[in-house]
MARBA-3410 file (N, C-alpha, C, O; in Angstrom, 1 decimal):
154
77.8,126.1,48.5,79.0,126.7,48.6,79.0,127.9,48.3,79.7,128.7,49.0 ~ 78.2,128.5,47.3,77.9,129.7,46.6,76.7,130.7,47.0,76.4,131.8,46.7 ~ 76.1,129.8,47.8,74.8,130.4,48.6,74.8,131.9,49.5,74.1,132.9,49.4 ~ 76.1,131.4,50.4,76.5,132.8,51.4,77.1,134.0,50.2,77.1,135.2,50.4 ~ 77.3,133.7,49.6,77.9,134.6,48.3,76.5,135.3,47.7,76.2,136.5,47.7
75.9,134.4,47.4,74.4,135.1,46.6,73.7,135.9,47.6,73.4,137.1,47.3 ~ 73.4,135.2,48.9,72.8,136.1,50.0,73.4,137.5,50.2,72.7,138.5,50.5 ~ 74.8,137.5,50.1,75.6,138.9,50.3,75.1,139.9,49.3,74.5,141.0,49.6 ~ 75.5,139.4,48.0,75.3,140.0,47.1,73.3,140.5,47.0,72.9,141.6,46.6 ~ 72.6,139.7,47.3,71.3,140.3,47.3,71.1,141.4,48.4,70.6,142.5,48.3
71.6,140.7,49.6,71.4,141.8,50.7,72.0,143.5,50.5,71.5,144.6,50.9 ~ 73.2,143.3,49.6,73.6,144.5,49.2,72.7,145.6,48.7,73.0,146.8,48.8 ~ 71.6,145.2,48.2,70.5,146.0,47.4,69.3,146.4,48.5,68.3,147.1,48.3 ~ 69.8,145.7,49.8,68.4,145.9,50.7,68.5,147.6,50.8,69.4,148.3,50.4 ~ 67.3,148.0,51.5,67.2,149.3,51.9,67.4,149.6,53.5,67.2,150.6,54.2
67.8,148.3,53.8,67.9,148.4,55.9,69.4,148.6,55.8,70.1,148.2,54.9 ~ 69.7,149.5,57.1,70.6,149.7,57.7,71.6,148.6,58.3,72.9,148.6,58.3 ~ 70.6,147.7,58.7,71.0,146.6,59.6,71.2,145.4,59.1,71.8,144.5,59.6 ~ 70.5,145.4,57.6,70.4,144.0,57.0,69.7,142.9,57.6,69.5,141.9,56.9 ~ 69.3,142.9,58.9,68.4,142.0,59.7,67.1,141.3,59.0,66.7,140.1,59.1
66.5,142.4,58.3,65.1,141.9,57.3,65.4,142.9,55.9,66.1,143.8,55.5 ~ 64.4,142.0,55.5,64.5,143.1,54.0,63.3,143.8,54.1,62.2,143.4,54.5 ~ 63.8,145.4,53.6,63.1,146.5,53.8,62.2,147.0,52.3,61.1,147.3,52.0 ~ 63.5,146.7,51.6,63.0,147.2,49.9,64.2,147.2,49.0,65.2,147.0,49.6 ~ 64.3,147.3,47.7,65.3,147.5,46.8,65.8,148.8,46.7,65.0,149.8,46.5
67.1,148.9,46.7,67.7,150.2,46.5,69.2,150.5,46.2,70.0,149.9,46.9 ~ 69.6,151.2,45.3,70.8,151.2,44.8,71.7,152.4,45.4,72.7,153.0,45.0 ~ 71.0,152.7,46.6,71.8,153.9,47.3,73.1,153.8,47.9,73.9,154.7,48.0 ~ 73.3,152.3,48.3,74.4,151.8,48.9,75.8,151.9,47.7,76.9,152.4,48.1 ~ 75.6,151.5,46.6,76.3,151.5,45.2,76.5,152.9,44.9,77.5,153.2,44.3
75.5,154.1,45.3,76.1,155.4,44.9,77.1,155.8,45.8,78.0,156.6,45.5 ~ 77.0,155.4,47.1,77.6,156.0,48.2,79.1,155.2,48.1,80.1,155.6,48.7 ~ 79.0,154.2,47.5,80.5,153.4,47.5,81.2,154.2,46.4,82.4,154.7,46.5 ~ 80.2,154.5,45.0,81.0,154.7,43.8,81.4,156.5,44.2,82.2,157.1,43.5 ~ 80.9,157.1,45.2,80.9,158.5,45.6,82.1,158.4,46.4,82.8,159.4,46.4
82.5,157.5,47.0,83.7,157.6,48.0,85.1,156.9,47.5,85.4,155.7,47.3 ~ 85.7,158.4,47.5,87.2,157.8,46.6,88.0,157.0,47.3,88.9,156.3,46.8 ~ 87.8,157.0,48.9,88.8,156.1,49.8,88.5,154.9,49.3,89.5,154.3,49.1 ~ 87.5,154.4,49.1,86.7,153.2,49.1,87.3,152.4,47.6,87.7,151.3,47.4 ~ 87.2,153.4,46.8,87.8,153.2,45.6,89.2,153.0,45.6,89.8,152.1,44.8
89.8,153.7,46.4,91.3,153.4,46.2,91.7,152.4,46.9,92.7,151.8,46.6 ~ 91.0,152.3,47.8,91.4,150.8,48.5,91.0,149.6,47.6,91.8,148.7,47.7 ~ 90.0,149.4,47.0,89.8,148.5,46.2,90.6,148.5,44.9,90.7,147.4,44.3 ~ 91.4,149.7,44.3,92.3,149.7,43.4,93.6,148.9,44.1,94.4,148.1,43.5 ~ 93.7,149.5,45.4,95.1,148.8,45.9,95.1,147.3,46.2,96.1,146.6,46.2
93.4,146.9,46.4,93.6,145.5,46.4,94.0,144.8,45.1,94.7,143.9,44.9 ~ 93.4,145.7,44.4,93.5,144.6,42.8,95.1,144.6,42.4,95.8,143.6,42.1 ~ 95.5,145.9,42.7,97.2,145.7,42.2,97.9,144.6,43.2,98.8,143.8,42.7 ~ 97.5,144.6,44.6,98.2,143.8,45.2,98.0,142.5,44.9,98.8,141.6,45.0 ~ 96.8,142.4,44.6,96.3,140.9,43.9,97.1,140.1,42.9,97.7,139.0,43.0
97.0,141.0,41.9,97.7,141.0,40.7,99.3,140.6,40.9,99.7,139.5,40.6 ~ 100.1,141.5,41.4,101.4,141.6,41.6,101.5,140.0,42.2,101.9,139.0,41.6 ~ 101.0,140.2,43.5,101.4,139.0,44.7,101.2,137.7,43.8,102.2,137.0,43.7 ~ 99.9,137.2,43.0,99.6,136.1,42.4,100.9,136.1,40.8,101.5,135.1,40.4 ~ 101.0,136.9,40.5,102.2,136.8,39.5,103.3,136.3,40.0,103.9,135.4,39.5
103.8,137.0,41.2,105.4,136.5,41.7,105.2,135.2,42.4,106.1,134.4,42.5 ~ 104.0,135.0,43.0,103.9,133.7,43.8,103.8,132.5,42.9,104.2,131.4,43.1 ~ 103.1,132.8,41.8,103.1,131.8,40.7,104.5,131.5,40.3,104.9,130.3,40.3 ~ 105.3,132.6,39.9,106.5,132.3,39.2,107.5,131.4,40.4,108.0,130.3,40.2 ~ 107.8,132.3,41.6,108.4,131.4,42.6,107.9,130.2,42.9,108.6,129.2,43.1
106.8,130.3,42.9,106.2,128.6,43.4,106.4,127.7,42.3,106.6,126.5,42.6 ~ 106.3,128.1,40.8,106.9,126.9,40.0,107.9,126.6,40.2,108.2,125.4,40.2 ~ 108.8,127.8,40.5,110.2,127.4,40.2,110.4,126.6,41.5,110.9,125.5,41.2 ~ 110.2,126.8,42.7,110.4,126.3,44.2,109.7,124.5,43.5,110.4,123.5,43.5 ~ 108.4,124.5,43.0,107.8,123.3,42.9,108.9,122.3,41.9,109.0,121.1,42.3
109.4,122.8,41.0,110.2,122.0,40.2,111.3,121.7,41.0,111.9,120.6,40.8 ~ 111.8,122.5,41.8,113.4,122.2,42.5,112.9,121.2,43.6,113.6,120.3,44.0 ~ 111.6,121.3,44.1,111.3,120.2,45.3,111.2,118.8,44.8,111.4,117.8,45.5 ~ 111.0,118.8,43.3,110.6,117.6,42.5,111.9,117.0,42.0,112.0,115.8,41.9 ~ 113.0,118.1,41.5,114.1,117.6,41.1,115.2,117.3,41.9,116.0,116.4,41.7
115.3,118.1,43.0,116.3,117.8,43.9,115.9,118.0,45.2,115.1,118.9,45.7 ~ 116.7,116.9,45.8,116.4,116.4,47.4,117.2,117.3,48.4,118.1,116.8,49.0 ~ 116.8,118.7,48.5,117.3,119.2,49.4,116.9,119.2,50.6,115.7,119.7,50.6 ~ 117.3,119.0,52.0,116.8,119.2,53.0,116.0,120.6,53.5,114.9,120.8,54.0 ~ 117.0,121.5,53.1,116.4,123.2,53.6,115.1,123.6,52.6,114.2,124.4,53.0
115.2,123.1,51.4,114.1,123.9,50.6,112.6,123.6,50.9,111.8,124.5,50.7 ~ 112.4,122.4,51.5,111.0,122.0,51.7,110.7,122.9,53.0,109.7,123.7,53.0 ~ 111.5,122.8,53.9,111.3,123.8,55.1,111.0,125.1,54.6,109.8,125.4,54.7 ~ 111.8,125.8,53.9,111.7,126.9,53.6,110.6,127.3,52.8,110.4,128.5,52.7 ~ 109.7,126.5,52.2,109.0,126.2,51.2,107.5,126.1,51.7,106.6,126.9,51.4
107.3,125.1,52.7,106.1,124.6,52.8,105.8,125.3,54.7,104.7,125.2,55.2 ~ 106.8,125.7,55.2,106.8,126.2,56.8,105.3,127.2,56.3,104.2,126.9,56.8 ~ 105.4,128.2,55.4,104.5,129.5,55.6,102.8,128.7,55.5,101.9,129.3,56.0 ~ 102.6,127.4,54.8,101.5,126.9,54.7,101.2,126.0,56.2,100.1,125.8,56.6 ~ 102.4,125.5,56.9,102.1,124.7,58.2,101.3,125.6,59.1,100.1,125.4,59.5
102.3,126.9,59.4,102.2,127.8,60.5,100.9,128.5,60.6,100.5,128.8,59.4 ~ 99.9,128.9,61.6,98.6,129.9,61.2,98.9,130.8,60.8,99.9,131.4,61.1 ~ 97.8,131.2,60.0,97.8,132.5,59.0,98.5,133.7,60.2,99.5,134.4,60.0 ~ 97.5,133.5,61.5,97.6,134.9,62.3,98.9,134.9,63.0,99.3,135.9,63.7 ~ 99.7,133.7,62.7,101.4,133.7,63.7,102.0,134.1,62.2,103.1,134.6,62.3
101.6,133.9,61.3,102.6,134.3,60.1,102.2,135.7,59.9,103.2,136.4,60.0 ~ 101.2,136.4,59.7,101.1,137.8,59.8,101.5,138.5,61.0,101.3,139.7,61.0 ~ 101.8,138.1,62.0,102.2,138.8,63.2,103.8,138.8,62.9,104.5,139.8,62.9 ~ 104.2,137.4,62.5,105.9,137.5,62.5,106.5,138.3,61.0,107.7,138.7,61.0 ~ 105.7,138.3,60.1,106.1,139.1,59.0,105.9,140.5,59.3,106.8,141.2,58.7
105.0,141.3,60.1,104.7,142.3,60.6,106.2,142.7,61.4,106.8,143.8,61.4 ~ 106.6,141.8,61.9,107.7,142.4,63.6,108.8,142.2,62.4,109.5,143.3,62.3 ~ 109.1,141.4,61.6,110.1,141.1,60.6,110.2,142.5,59.7,111.3,143.0,59.5 ~ 109.1,143.1,59.2,108.9,144.3,58.3,109.6,145.4,59.2,110.5,146.2,58.9 ~ 109.0,145.4,60.4,109.6,146.6,61.1,110.8,146.4,61.7,111.2,147.5,62.2
111.5,145.3,62.0,112.9,145.0,62.2,113.7,145.8,61.1,114.7,146.5,61.2 ~ 112.9,145.6,59.8,113.9,146.2,58.9,114.0,147.4,58.4,114.7,147.8,57.4 ~ 113.0,148.3,59.2,112.8,149.8,59.2,111.9,149.7,57.8,112.2,150.6,57.0 ~ 111.1,149.0,57.7,110.4,148.9,56.5,109.0,149.7,57.0,108.5,149.4,58.1 ~ 108.4,150.5,56.1,107.2,151.1,56.0,106.2,149.9,55.9,106.4,148.9,55.3
105.1,150.1,56.7,103.9,149.1,56.5,103.1,149.7,55.1,102.5,150.8,55.3 ~ 103.0,149.2,54.2,102.0,149.4,53.1,101.9,148.5,51.9,102.1,147.3,52.0 ~ 101.6,149.1,50.8,101.7,148.2,49.6,102.7,147.4,49.6,102.3,146.2,49.6 ~ 104.0,147.7,49.7,105.1,146.8,49.3,105.0,145.8,50.4,105.2,144.6,50.1 ~ 104.7,146.1,51.5,104.8,144.8,52.8,103.8,144.0,52.8,103.8,142.8,53.0
102.7,144.9,52.3,101.6,143.6,51.9,101.6,142.9,51.1,101.3,141.7,51.2 ~ 102.1,143.4,49.7,102.5,142.5,48.6,103.5,141.3,48.9,103.5,140.1,48.6 ~ 104.2,141.8,49.6,105.7,140.6,49.9,105.0,139.3,50.7,105.1,138.1,50.5 ~ 104.2,140.1,51.8,103.5,139.1,53.0,102.6,138.1,51.9,102.5,136.9,52.0 ~ 101.9,138.8,51.1,100.8,137.8,50.2,101.8,136.9,49.5,101.6,135.8,50.0
102.8,137.0,48.6,103.9,136.4,48.3,104.2,135.3,49.0,104.0,134.2,48.6 ~ 104.8,135.6,50.0,105.4,134.7,51.2,104.4,133.6,51.2,104.7,132.5,51.0 ~ 103.2,134.2,51.6,102.0,133.1,52.0,101.9,132.2,51.1,102.0,131.0,51.4 ~ 101.5,132.7,49.5,101.0,132.1,48.6,102.3,131.0,48.0,102.0,129.8,47.6 ~ 103.5,131.3,47.9,104.4,130.7,47.2,104.3,129.1,47.8,104.3,128.2,47.0
104.2,128.8,48.8,104.1,127.3,49.2,102.9,126.6,48.7,102.9,125.5,48.2 ~ 101.9,127.4,48.9,100.7,126.7,48.0,101.1,126.3,46.4,100.9,125.1,45.9 ~ 101.6,127.3,45.6,101.8,127.2,44.1,102.8,126.0,44.2,102.4,125.0,43.7 ~ 104.0,125.9,44.9,105.0,124.9,44.9,104.4,123.7,45.3,104.7,122.8,44.5 ~ 103.5,123.4,46.2,102.9,122.0,46.4,102.2,121.7,45.3,102.3,120.6,44.9
101.6,122.4,44.6,100.7,121.8,43.6,101.7,121.6,42.3,101.6,120.5,41.8 ~ 102.5,122.5,41.9,103.3,122.0,41.1,104.3,120.8,41.5,104.3,120.0,40.7 ~ 104.9,120.6,42.3,105.3,119.1,43.1,104.6,118.2,42.8,105.0,117.3,42.1 ~ 103.5,118.4,43.1,102.7,117.3,42.9,102.2,116.6,41.2,101.8,115.5,40.8 ~ 102.5,117.9,40.6,101.9,117.9,39.2,103.1,117.2,38.5,102.9,116.2,37.8
104.5,117.8,38.9,105.5,117.2,38.4,105.8,115.7,38.6,106.3,114.9,37.8 ~ 105.3,115.4,40.0,105.6,113.8,40.2,104.9,113.3,39.4,105.4,112.3,39.0 ~ 103.6,113.5,38.7,102.8,112.6,37.7,103.2,112.7,36.5,102.7,112.0,35.6 ~ 104.3,113.7,36.4,105.0,113.5,34.7,105.9,112.4,34.4,106.6,111.8,35.2 ~ 105.8,112.0,33.3,106.8,111.2,32.8,107.9,111.8,32.5,107.9,112.5,31.5
109.0,111.7,33.1,110.5,112.3,32.7,111.1,111.8,31.6,112.1,112.3,31.2 ~ 110.5,110.8,31.0,111.2,110.4,29.6,110.7,111.4,28.5,111.2,111.4,27.4 ~ 109.6,112.3,28.9,109.3,113.0,27.7,110.1,114.4,27.9,110.3,115.1,26.9 ~ 110.6,114.6,28.9,111.7,115.4,29.0,113.0,115.3,28.4,113.6,116.1,27.7 ~ 113.2,114.0,28.9,114.7,113.4,28.1,114.6,113.1,26.7,115.5,113.2,25.9
113.2,112.8,26.3,112.9,113.2,24.8,112.9,114.1,23.9,113.1,114.0,22.7 ~ 112.5,115.3,24.7,112.9,116.6,24.4,114.2,117.2,24.2,114.5,118.1,23.4 ~ 115.0,116.7,25.3,116.1,117.1,25.2,117.2,116.4,24.1,118.0,117.1,23.6 ~ 117.0,115.1,24.0,117.4,114.2,22.8,117.1,115.0,21.5,118.0,114.9,20.7 ~ 116.2,115.5,21.2,115.4,115.8,19.9,116.0,117.5,19.7,115.6,118.2,18.7
116.8,117.9,20.6,117.5,119.3,20.5,116.6,120.2,21.0,116.7,121.3,20.5 ~ 115.8,120.1,21.9,115.3,121.2,22.7,116.3,121.9,23.9,117.1,121.2,24.7 ~ 116.2,123.0,23.9,116.8,123.9,25.1,116.3,123.4,26.2,115.2,123.0,26.2 ~ 117.1,123.4,27.5,116.4,123.1,29.0,115.1,123.9,29.0,114.3,123.3,29.5 ~ 114.7,125.1,28.6,113.6,126.0,28.8,112.4,125.3,27.7,111.2,125.2,27.9
112.9,125.1,26.8,112.0,124.5,25.9,111.2,123.0,26.3,110.0,122.7,26.4 ~ 112.4,122.2,26.6,111.9,120.8,27.4,111.2,121.1,28.7,110.3,120.3,29.0 ~ 111.5,122.1,29.4,110.4,122.3,30.3,109.0,122.6,30.1,108.1,122.0,30.5 ~ 108.9,123.8,29.3,107.6,124.4,28.9,107.0,123.4,28.3,105.8,123.6,27.8
END
């Protein structure tokens, strides 16, 4: 599974422009990368988007997973699990059309919201599966012993 990644890393030190064959070891590509402000800004933007979208998707997905487990609503599974079921390309195009329809500029916010939308379903599915394997008597026992709803959930 990791062999392709290792090969990419090794060839990033290759002195050839095409990477078709190994020519020699060089650090020039990394010098060019760290000298390019646009690439560094793009990497920083990607990190911000990743951190924010992962945090928000984890929070919303956990809440959705608990709700899917505890409440048997008809609409909630449709809303939460649809982004998983439809192809990613269709999801991306529909989100772009949605954001343009809202007169929203396509940038960091729209990309972050799109990542959150795509990820919430996966988190909810994992949380729902873990909740179904838990013994409900643990939560009831915590409540009987005086725990708040938040403490018993945690």
